[in-house]
Each structure stands twice: as C-alpha cells, then as structure tokens.
C-alpha positions in Angstrom: -50.5 29.1 -45.2 -49.6 30.2 -48.7 -46.0 29.7 -49.5 -45.2 33.1 -50.9 -41.6 34.3 -50.9 -40.8 37.8 -51.0 -37.9 39.9 -52.5 -37.2 43.0 -50.3 -36.1 45.2 -53.3 -38.7 47.1 -55.2 -37.9 46.8 -58.9 -39.3 49.3 -61.8 -43.4 48.6 -61.5 -45.1 51.1 -63.3 -42.4 52.0 -65.9 -42.8 51.0 -69.4 -40.0 48.8 -70.8 -40.3 46.1 -73.7 -43.8 45.6 -75.3 -45.1 42.7 -73.4 -45.6 39.3 -75.2 -48.4 36.9 -74.1 -45.7 34.4 -73.1 -44.4 37.3 -70.7 -47.5 37.0 -68.7 -48.2 34.1 -66.3 -51.2 31.9 -67.1 -53.4 31.8 -63.8 -55.7 29.7 -65.8 -53.5 26.8 -64.9 -55.1 27.1 -61.3 -58.5 28.3 -62.3 -60.1 29.1 -65.8 -62.1 32.0 -64.3 -63.4 33.8 -61.1 -66.5 31.9 -61.2 -64.4 28.4 -61.3 -62.7 30.0 -58.2 -65.9 30.8 -56.6 -67.2 27.4 -57.0 -64.2 25.9 -55.5 -64.4 28.2 -52.7 -67.8 26.7 -52.1 -66.6 23.4 -52.0 -64.2 24.2 -49.4 -66.9 25.7 -47.2 -68.7 22.3 -47.4 -65.6 20.5 -46.7 -65.1 22.6 -43.6 -68.8 22.1 -42.3 -68.3 18.3 -43.0 -65.2 18.2 -41.1 -66.9 19.0 -38.0 -68.0 15.2 -38.0 -64.3 14.6 -36.8 -64.7 16.4 -33.7 -64.2 14.0 -30.7 -63.6 11.1 -33.1 -60.0 11.4 -33.8 -58.8 8.7 -31.3 -61.7 6.2 -32.3 -59.6 4.1 -34.4 -56.4 4.5 -36.8 -58.8 4.1 -39.8 -60.7 7.1 -38.3 -57.9 9.3 -37.6 -56.6 8.7 -41.2 -59.8 9.5 -42.6 -60.0 12.9 -40.9 -56.3 13.8 -41.3 -56.8 13.1 -45.1 -59.8 15.1 -45.1 -57.8 18.0 -43.6 -55.0 17.6 -46.2 -57.6 17.8 -49.0 -59.4 20.9 -47.9 -55.9 22.6 -46.9 -54.6 21.8 -50.5 -57.8 23.3 -51.9 -57.3 26.4 -49.7 -53.8 26.8 -50.8 -54.7 26.8 -54.5 -57.7 29.5 -53.8 -55.2 31.6 -51.7 -52.4 31.7 -54.4 -54.9 32.4 -57.1 -56.5 35.5 -55.0 -53.1 36.9 -54.2 -51.5 36.7 -57.5 -54.5 38.1 -59.4 -54.3 41.1 -56.7 -50.6 41.4 -57.6 -51.3 41.9 -61.1 -53.4 45.0 -60.5 -53.2 46.3 -56.6 -55.8 49.0 -57.3 -58.6 46.6 -58.8 -61.7 46.5 -56.6 -62.8 43.1 -57.7 -59.2 41.7 -57.0 -59.4 43.2 -53.6 -62.7 41.7 -52.8 -61.3 38.2 -54.1 -58.5 38.5 -51.7 -60.6 39.5 -49.0 -62.9 36.5 -49.6 -59.8 34.2 -49.7 -58.9 35.7 -46.2 -62.2 34.8 -44.9 -61.9 31.3 -46.1 -58.6 31.1 -44.6 -60.1 32.2 -41.2 -63.0 29.7 -41.6 -60.4 27.1 -42.3 -58.6 27.9 -39.0 -61.7 27.8 -36.9 -62.6 24.5 -38.5 -59.2 23.0 -37.6 -59.4 24.4 -33.8 -60.2 21.4 -32.1 -57.6 19.2 -33.8 -54.5 19.8 -31.8 -56.3 20.1 -28.4 -57.7 16.7 -29.3 -54.7 14.9 -30.4 -53.0 16.3 -27.4 -55.7 14.8 -25.1 -55.1 11.5 -26.6 -51.7 11.3 -25.3 -48.3 10.5 -26.9 -48.8 6.6 -26.1 -52.2 6.5 -27.8 -51.0 8.6 -30.6 -47.8 6.3 -31.2 -50.1 3.2 -31.0 -52.4 4.5 -33.9 -49.4 5.4 -36.1 -48.1 2.0 -35.7 -51.5 0.3 -36.2 -51.9 1.8 -39.8 -48.6 2.4 -41.6 -50.3 4.8 -44.1 -50.5 7.0 -41.3 -46.7 7.5 -41.4 -47.0 10.3 -43.8 -48.5 12.3 -40.8 -45.6 11.4 -38.5 -43.8 14.8 -38.5 -47.2 16.6 -38.3 -48.4 14.8 -35.1 -44.9 15.1 -33.6 -44.9 18.8 -33.9 -48.4 19.0 -32.3 -47.1 17.0 -29.4 -44.0 19.2 -29.1 -46.1 22.4 -28.9 -48.4 21.0 -26.0 -47.3 23.5 -23.5 -48.1 26.5 -26.1 -51.6 24.7 -27.1 -54.9 25.8 -25.8 -57.9 23.7 -25.0 -60.5 23.4 -28.0 -62.5 26.5 -26.7 -59.3 28.6 -26.5 -58.2 27.4 -29.9 -61.4 28.4 -31.5 -61.2 31.8 -30.2 -57.5 32.3 -31.3 -58.7 30.9 -34.7 -61.7 33.4 -34.9 -59.0 36.3 -34.9 -57.4 34.9 -38.1 -59.5 37.0 -40.2 -58.0 40.4 -39.0 -54.3 38.9 -38.6 -52.9 40.5 -41.8 -54.9 43.7 -41.7 -52.1 46.3 -40.8 -49.8 44.3 -43.6 -52.8 44.7 -46.0 -52.8 48.3 -45.2 -49.3 48.8 -45.7 -49.4 47.2 -49.1 -52.3 49.1 -50.5 -51.2 52.5 -49.0 -47.6 52.1 -50.2 -48.4 50.7 -53.5 -51.5 52.1 -54.9 -52.3 55.4 -52.7 -49.4 57.2 -51.4 -49.3 60.5 -53.2 -45.7 60.3 -54.7 -43.7 63.4 -55.1 -42.2 64.6 -58.4 -38.6 65.8 -59.0 -36.8 67.4 -61.8 -33.5 65.8 -62.6 -30.4 67.9 -63.9 -31.4 66.8 -67.4 -34.7 68.4 -67.3 -36.6 65.2 -66.9 -39.3 65.1 -64.2 -39.9 61.8 -62.5 -42.9 60.8 -60.3 -41.0 58.9 -57.4 -43.2 55.8 -56.7 -41.3 53.0 -55.2 -40.1 51.6 -58.5 -38.9 55.0 -59.8 -37.0 55.7 -56.5 -35.2 52.1 -57.0 -34.3 53.2 -60.6 -33.2 56.9 -60.0 -31.6 56.2 -56.7 -28.8 54.6 -58.9 -28.4 58.0 -60.8 -24.7 58.9 -61.7 -25.2 62.5 -61.0 -24.7 63.0 -57.3 -27.1 66.1 -57.1 -29.9 63.9 -58.6 -29.4 61.1 -56.0 -29.8 63.7 -53.4 -32.9 65.1 -54.8 -34.5 61.7 -55.1 -33.6 60.8 -51.7 -35.1 64.1 -50.2 -38.2 63.9 -52.2 -38.8 60.2 -51.6 -38.1 60.2 -47.8 -39.8 63.2 -47.6 -43.0 61.9 -48.6 -42.5 58.9 -46.3 -41.7 61.2 -43.4 -45.1 63.0 -43.9 -46.6 59.6 -43.4 -44.6 58.5 -40.4 -47.4 58.7 -37.8 -49.6 56.6 -40.0 -46.9 53.9 -40.7 -46.1 54.1 -37.2 -49.5 53.2 -36.1 -49.7 50.4 -38.6 -46.4 49.0 -37.6 -47.2 49.3 -33.8 -50.5 47.6 -34.2 -48.7 44.8 -36.0 -46.4 44.5 -33.2 -49.1 44.5 -30.6 -50.9 41.8 -32.1 -47.7 39.9 -32.1 -47.6 40.4 -28.3 -51.0 39.2 -27.8 -50.4 35.9 -29.6 -47.2 35.5 -27.5 -48.9 35.9 -24.2 -51.9 33.4 -25.2 -49.2 30.8 -26.4 -47.2 31.4 -23.2 -43.9 32.4 -24.5 -41.7 34.8 -22.6 -41.2 36.9 -25.7 -42.2 37.3 -29.6 -38.8 36.3 -30.7 -38.9 33.0 -28.7 -42.4 32.4 -30.2 -41.5 32.8 -33.7 -38.1 30.8 -33.5 -39.8 27.9 -31.7 -42.5 27.6 -34.5 -39.9 25.9 -36.6 -37.7 24.6 -33.6 -34.7 27.1 -34.4 -32.2 27.4 -31.7 -32.0 30.9 -30.3 -28.4 30.6 -30.9 -29.0 31.2 -34.6 -30.3 34.6 -34.1 -27.8 35.4 -31.3 -24.7 34.4 -33.3 -25.9 36.2 -36.6 -26.4 39.5 -34.7 -23.1 39.0 -32.7 -21.0 38.0 -35.8 -22.6 40.8 -38.0 -21.5 43.2 -35.6 -18.0 41.7 -35.3 -17.9 42.0 -39.2 -18.8 45.7 -39.3 -15.2 46.8 -40.3 -15.8 44.7 -43.6 -18.8 46.7 -44.1 -16.9 49.9 -43.6 -14.3 48.9 -45.9 -16.8 48.4 -48.6 -18.2 51.7 -48.1 -14.7 53.2 -48.1 -14.0 51.4 -51.4 -17.4 52.7 -52.8 -16.4 56.1 -51.9 -12.9 55.9 -53.6 -14.6 54.5 -56.7 -17.3 57.2 -56.9 -14.4 59.6 -56.6 -15.4 61.0 -53.0 -13.3 62.2 -50.6 -12.8 60.4 -47.0 -15.6 61.5 -44.9 -17.7 62.8 -47.9 -19.9 59.6 -48.4 -23.6 59.9 -47.7 -26.3 57.7 -47.5 -27.6 58.5 -51.0 -24.2 57.2 -52.3 -24.9 53.7 -51.5 -26.9 52.7 -54.6 -25.3 53.8 -57.8 -23.2 51.0 -59.5 -19.6 51.0 -58.7 -19.0 50.8 -62.6 -21.3 52.6 -65.0 -22.5 50.3 -67.8 -24.7 50.6 -70.8 -25.1 46.8 -70.9 -28.6 45.6 -71.3 -29.8 42.0 -70.8 -33.3 41.4 -72.6 -35.2 39.0 -70.7 -34.5 36.2 -73.4 -30.6 36.6 -72.8 -31.3 36.6 -68.8 -33.2 33.2 -69.1 -30.2 31.8 -71.0 -27.6 33.2 -68.6 -29.6 31.5 -65.6 -30.1 28.4 -67.5 -26.3 28.1 -68.1 -25.4 29.3 -64.5 -27.3 26.3 -62.8 -25.6 23.7 -65.0 -23.7 22.4 -62.1 -26.9 21.1 -60.6 -27.6 18.9 -63.4 -30.0 18.3 -66.2 -33.2 17.6 -64.3 -32.9 21.2 -62.5 -32.0 22.7 -65.9 -35.2 20.9 -67.5 -37.6 22.1 -64.7 -36.5 25.4 -65.0 -36.7 25.8 -68.8 -40.0 24.1 -68.8 -41.4 27.0 -66.3 -39.9 29.5 -68.5 -41.4 28.1 -71.6 -45.0 27.5 -70.1 -46.0 30.9 -68.5 -45.1 30.5 -65.0 -43.8 34.1 -64.8 -45.4 37.7 -65.0 -42.3 39.3 -66.2 -42.5 43.3 -66.9 -43.8 46.3 -65.0 -47.2 47.6 -65.3 -49.2 50.6 -63.7 -50.4 49.4 -60.3 -48.7 45.9 -60.4 -47.2 45.0 -57.1 -43.8 46.3 -56.8 -40.8 44.1 -56.0 -40.5 40.2 -57.0 -41.8 37.2 -55.4 -42.5 33.4 -55.9 -45.8 31.7 -54.8 -45.5 28.1 -54.6 -48.5 26.7 -52.7 -50.5 25.4 -55.7 -49.4 22.1 -55.1 -50.8 20.2 -58.1 -50.3 22.9 -60.5 -46.8 24.6 -60.5 -45.0 27.6 -58.9 -45.5 31.2 -60.0 -43.0 33.9 -60.2 -43.7 37.7 -60.2 -41.1 40.0 -61.6 -40.8 43.7 -62.7 -38.1 43.2 -65.1 -36.1 46.0 -66.4 -33.1 44.8 -68.7 -30.2 45.4 -66.1 -28.0 43.0 -64.5 -29.8 43.5 -61.1 -32.8 42.3 -62.9 -30.9 39.2 -64.1 -29.8 38.5 -60.6 -33.6 38.7 -59.2 -34.5 36.3 -62.0 -31.9 33.9 -60.9 -33.1 34.5 -57.2 -36.8 34.2 -57.7 -36.4 30.9 -59.8 -34.3 29.4 -57.3 -37.3 29.9 -55.0 -39.6 28.2 -57.8 -37.3 25.3 -58.1 -37.2 24.7 -54.4 -41.1 24.6 -54.3 -41.1 22.4 -57.5 -38.7 19.9 -56.3 -40.3 19.6 -52.8 -43.7 19.4 -54.2 -42.6 16.7 -56.6 -40.9 14.6 -53.8 -43.1 15.3 -50.7 -46.8 14.5 -50.0 -48.7 17.8 -49.5 -48.5 17.4 -45.9 -44.7 17.8 -45.9 -44.1 20.1 -49.2 -44.4 23.2 -47.3 -40.7 24.2 -46.5 -39.8 27.1 -43.9 -38.6 30.3 -44.8 -35.2 29.4 -42.9 -34.6 27.2 -45.8 -36.3 28.8 -48.5 -33.9 31.9 -48.9 -30.9 29.4 -49.2 -32.4 28.2 -52.7 -32.7 31.6 -54.0 -29.4 33.1 -52.9 -27.4 30.0 -53.9 -28.6 30.7 -57.5 -27.6 34.1 -57.4 -23.9 32.8 -56.4 -24.1 30.4 -59.2 -25.0 33.2 -61.7 -22.1 35.4 -60.4 -19.6 32.5 -61.1 -21.1 32.0 -64.7 -21.0 36.0 -65.3 -17.5 36.4 -64.3 -16.2 33.5 -66.2 -18.1 35.0 -69.3 -16.9 38.7 -68.8 -14.8 40.0 -71.6 -13.3 43.1 -70.0 -12.4 44.4 -66.6 -15.2 46.9 -66.7 -17.5 43.8 -67.1 -15.9 42.2 -64.2 -16.2 45.0 -62.3 -19.9 45.4 -62.7 -20.4 41.8 -61.4 -18.2 42.1 -58.8 -19.8 45.3 -57.8 -23.1 43.7 -58.0 -22.0 40.9 -55.7 -20.7 43.2 -53.0 -23.8 45.2 -53.1 -25.8 41.8 -52.9 -23.5 40.8 -50.0 -24.3 44.1 -48.3 -28.1 44.0 -49.0 -28.7 40.4 -48.1 -26.4 39.9 -45.3 -25.4 43.0 -43.5 -28.7 45.0 -44.2 -30.9 42.1 -43.5 -29.1 41.5 -40.1 -29.4 45.2 -39.3 -33.2 44.8 -40.0 -33.2 41.9 -37.7 -31.6 43.7 -34.9 -34.0 46.6 -35.2 -37.0 44.1 -35.3 -35.6 42.2 -32.2 -35.5 45.6 -30.4 -38.8 46.9 -31.4 -40.5 43.7 -30.6 -38.8 43.6 -27.2 -40.1 46.9 -26.4 -43.6 46.2 -27.3 -43.7 42.8 -25.4 -42.6 44.8 -22.3 -45.5 47.3 -22.8 -43.8 50.3 -24.1 -45.8 52.1 -26.9 -43.8 53.0 -30.1 -44.6 56.1 -32.2 -43.4 56.7 -35.8 -41.2 59.1 -34.3 -39.7 56.8 -31.8 -39.4 54.2 -34.3 -37.3 56.5 -36.6 -35.2 57.4 -33.7 -34.3 53.6 -32.9 -34.0 52.8 -36.5 -31.6 55.7 -36.8 -29.2 54.7 -34.2 -28.8 51.1 -35.5 -28.4 52.6 -39.1 -25.8 54.9 -38.2 -23.7 52.5 -36.3 -24.0 49.8 -39.1 -22.9 52.5 -41.5 -20.1 53.9 -39.4 -21.2 57.6 -38.8 -19.2 57.7 -35.7 -16.1 56.5 -37.7 -16.6 59.0 -40.6 -17.8 56.3 -43.0 -21.2 57.2 -44.1 -23.3 60.2 -43.0 -27.0 59.5 -42.5 -29.3 62.5 -42.7 -32.0 62.6 -40.1 -34.8 62.6 -42.8 -33.7 59.2 -44.1 -34.1 57.5 -40.7 -38.1 57.0 -41.6 -36.7 54.2 -44.1 -38.1 51.5 -41.6 -41.4 52.7 -42.7 -40.7 51.4 -46.3 -39.7 47.8 -45.4 -42.8 45.4 -45.8 -41.1 42.6 -44.3 -41.6 44.0 -40.7 -45.1 42.8 -41.1 -44.0 39.4 -41.5 -42.8 38.6 -37.9 -38.9 37.9 -37.7 -38.8 37.1 -41.5 -35.7 39.2 -42.5 -33.0 37.4 -40.5 -33.4 34.4 -42.5 -32.1 36.3 -45.7 -28.8 36.7 -43.7 -28.6 33.3 -42.4 -29.5 31.8 -45.7 -26.8 33.7 -47.7 -24.3 32.6 -45.2 -25.5 28.9 -45.9 -25.8 29.2 -49.6 -22.3 30.7 -49.8 -20.7 27.8 -48.4 -22.9 25.3 -50.2 -22.3 27.0 -53.5 -18.6 27.3 -53.1 -18.5 23.5 -52.5 -20.7 22.7 -55.3 -18.6 24.9 -57.8 -15.4 22.9 -56.4 -17.0 19.7 -57.2 -16.7 18.4 -53.5 -18.1 14.8 -53.6 -21.7 14.4 -52.2 -22.4 18.1 -51.9 -24.7 18.6 -54.8 -26.7 15.6 -54.0 -27.0 16.7 -50.3 -28.2 20.2 -51.7 -30.8 18.9 -54.2 -31.9 16.6 -51.3 -32.2 19.7 -49.1 -34.4 21.5 -51.8 -36.6 18.3 -52.3 -37.2 17.7 -48.5 -39.9 20.3 -48.0 -40.9 20.5 -44.4 -40.4 16.7 -43.8 -38.0 17.6 -40.9 -37.1 20.9 -38.8 -35.5 23.5 -41.2 -32.6 23.7 -38.8 -31.7 20.0 -38.9 -32.3 20.0 -42.8 -29.7 22.7 -43.4 -27.2 20.8 -40.8 -27.7 17.6 -42.6 -26.7 19.4 -45.8 -23.4 20.4 -44.2 -24.0 24.0 -42.4 -24.6 24.6 -38.8 -26.0 28.2 -38.5 -26.0 28.2 -34.5 -22.1 28.5 -35.1 -20.1 31.7 -36.2 -18.3 29.6 -39.1 -20.9 30.4 -41.8 -21.2 34.1 -40.8 -17.5 34.4 -40.8 -17.3 32.7 -44.4 -19.7 35.2 -45.9 -17.7 38.1 -44.5 -14.6 36.4 -45.8 -16.1 36.3 -49.2 -17.0 39.9 -49.1 -13.4 40.7 -48.3 -12.2 38.3 -51.2 -14.5 40.1 -53.7 -13.0 43.5 -52.7 -9.6 42.1 -52.9 -10.3 41.2 -56.6 -11.8 44.7 -57.2 -8.6 46.3 -55.8 -6.4 44.1 -57.7 -8.1 45.3 -61.0 -7.8 48.8 -59.8 -4.3 48.4 -58.8 -3.7 46.8 -62.3 -5.2 49.8 -64.1 -3.3 52.4 -62.0 0.0 50.7 -63.0 -0.7 51.3 -67.0 
C-alpha cells in the first residue's frame, strides 16, 4: 500500500560527515506529534475496519449505499497509509530500535487487518456484474471518482476468488514481507562486518555504506581488499540469504497459483496491465546493446591506465576522473533547483518548499537505513525523503533523483483524489531519472574545466550503466529464478550464485576479454534488496529509457512536451501506467526507447573520447 520508492545504491550510512542541523532532519511530527497519537489513530482505524463489515452484502443495494461504502474504504485506507508511512520512516531513522521495530510490526498487523476487512469487496462487486455496476455509476455521478478502481476490479475477474477465498489470502498478508524484513535487519543492523587495513594504514569497518565509499578507492590494491573482504562476508551467509530469497520466491509462486496465472512474471505485469512485450523487448534490446556496455568498460580500463584484458570487477566503481570537488548540501539544493528550471516555476516552488520545511532526513547516522528513498503515501501531509548525503557529486545526483520522486507524489496528490493518487512504479522511476538528466545538463553547462566535464560525463556513464544495463541484468536474473521456482525447482544460495555468475559474466564480457569476474563476487545477488520486491528492478531500466527521450525533448523546447510530462506526473494512478507513458509520447513496448538510451550512452562516450583526443594533441 505504502508508496515508498527505493534507490538501489547504498550511500554512506553510519559514517560521520557534516554536523547535523535541525533543518537537516525530517519532521515526522507533520504526520503524528507522538507515538501515542499514532497509537490512537491506529485504534480509530481498527474501529473503522470493524464498522466496514456492515457493508458486506450491501454494496449493490443502491448507488448511495455503494458510494457510502467506497467512501469509507477510501477514508480508512488513507488513514492506514499515513500510519504505515510514519512507522516505516521512524524505523528507517534507526533500524536497531526495538520500539521502532515493534511499531513497524504493529503497522504490518494493521495492514493485514485492512486486507481482511476488504476481502469481500472485489468478489461482491464482481457478483453484481458489469451491467449493474455500470448502472450504479451512471445513477450517481459522484461515483465517477471510483470508475478506474471499479473497472480494474472487473478486469481482474478471472483472477479473483470468492469472498471466503479472498479472506484466506488476505489473512496471509501479515507474513507477506517477512523475508524482506529479515533481509533488511540482518543486512543493515546485524551482519558482522569485516575490517580491512588500507594502504594508508587506515582500518575500515566494511558495512554496506563503507563498501560503497571505499570501492571507489583510487588505489587498486585497496579496491581488491575491499571487494574480497566485503563479498567474503556475504559468501559466509550465502546459505542464509539463499533461504530468505528462496522463501520469498516460493511465496510468489503460491500467490501466482492462487490467482490462476501461468507464471509469476505474468501475474506481476498484469497487476498494472503492462504488456509482456515491455519486459521481453527490454531484455532483447539490452542484450543487443551489450557491445556498447563493453565499449564503456574498455574506455574505463584505458582511463584507469589498465591494459587490454586486465580489468576486474573491482575496477568498475572508481571515478573516471579523480576529483576533490565537494558539494555541501546547501549547494546541492541550489544546483538541483536550477537544473529543474525547464519544468517551470510551480515545480521549482514546490521543491524549494520541501527543502525549507524539513521533508528530508539528509545525513548518515549509525543504524540509519542505508541508501535513499522517498515515501509519498501520507496523502494529506507531504512526501518524505531519506538520504545519506556525503558531499560528492553522486550524492547530488541522488538528491535530484529522490526529489523527482517527491515532486511526483506532490503533484499527483495535489491533482488526484486519494483513490487515484498512488502511481505505479513503472511511472515512478521516470520522474526520478528525468531529474538526473536535467541535473547533468545543468552541471555540464556550468563546468569550468575539462576535468569537471569529465567528472560529470563519467558520472552520467556510470548512471547509465547502473540504471539501464545493471537493472536489465537484474531483471534477466529475476525472470530466470522466478521461472525455475514456478516450475517447482529448489534454489540454494550456491545455485543462485551460479545462475547470477553466468549472467554477470555475459553482461561484463568476460568471454570477450572485457572484464574478469572472480568467483567470490558472484554472491552479489544476496546484496540486492529489490529481489524481495517482485519484478521491481526492470522498471528502473524502462524508466531511464523513457525519461531520456522526454528530457531530451523538454531541453530542446519541443512544443507541448513539458506540458505532457507535467500531466504525466500529475496523473497518479488515474489510468494504467503503460497508457500514461504512451500518452506522454513514449511506447515502452517498442525497441525505440531502449535504442535511444543506448545511443545516448555512445554519445557520452564520444564526448569523453573527444576530450581525451584534444588533450593528447597538446
């Protein structure tokens, strides 16, 4: 239910940077002034859920009765969304807090109660039949706000059980996220991280955030030490993470069978009526584009001073250009605000308001959740952004990314009634990667030296690798492991590493002599939290393909494109996401968007090579 958008990278949580100011911490009090107030609102939700039982068997009585019941559903669902958002974000502040863990568990229980209370609604509406529902909607025009909601229920008739069956399925909601929660706590708060001694004599405890920081080390021996120690620790827990992921996959298979789908991918795509051609075309075009990815790795090897065939997996992350440039948070905010100027004053004003009014928790702290995310489901409040800001350009780019999500939620919540405000992930990552493209354009225009331009171009290349090629690689792996479990196969941690290793080596061109992958590093799958969010990652790749086209058109000033884009991020879930993106001018079931993002990557490399050639002529 909660609209929390995750970023895959882990920024430096648990590392001390700038001293925090009060304005650098978000204000969860905008949702609830205290945990006591949260508990009181939770009690109100439970009362509403009990009262909602009075709608059972009455939905078709009259248009007035249907409206009353759907309004009640809307109200308690909106209340639950705020409760869940508060609980999840207070846990994100400190993943080791027992009190916050208990609150999150309480929110999960409330979510399960909500699902059970709603279990009769879809079967009952389906029993009324399409003609009766159409008559009720026409009888009371105020029911029009529920048109898309009702139409979607009718569409899913073949996959909906009777009221008893839906009640049983809903009762399992309480344990639905158990494996993901286990991963979150183990990987963020309890894994016994290794310590390594770097060549400068510094000892570093390699938690997720320290790994993210030190994998970029300029010293190659240090990078290898970091990789060997970090992935060595994950390898020790390969069996454990294999069990948690396999259990998650098996639960997905059970839901697939219960919902009468041929496979889990079909079920996941049909949830938002996404054409299978989107997934198929993404994987096919990405594999066709692997020579471009390999070109990037060869360029990277040259710029790092490595000979042909010497590049290893631990050489992927150091910046192509060493830079001592720092971007304090206030400067980063100004850069992002300037970069989104092509979207108009209303967009800029909304973002500035969020910066000024504590919508964001900015800096790392011990036990704070790693990475970055946006939580936008507190409909009557505002979006919240979690960062682990560390003053480099990657953090600036992440700031632009997450605030793209925040503005998406802000505009959707402002334009849509609650029932239609929750947009699909398929659209969500367009808003975030769109802002990254605008930031790059602004940074390149502002760059004073070739070194600075190379920093931004190198960052753009790495972003394209990480957001398009890497996520498509994850999508291919996820497709394969779900397919095997759907067929009844068992997958151990060792087998998952073997499968992941095959795909990892193919994408990185090991056979072609591009990048060598050590066997130890094939446990990387265990590190990726998004595999617990069924078929989530492919939407990063589709989204950057769409946003690349849209951003280019906006920056060129093509007539009507900005307006169509702003309409897209204001549409929420008022239509199916594929249709919304298509209306904005991009068809993600065709090769064109994927070919365009690959062409963009080649253009960036052309520009880098031109700078390098110019330097060599001096």
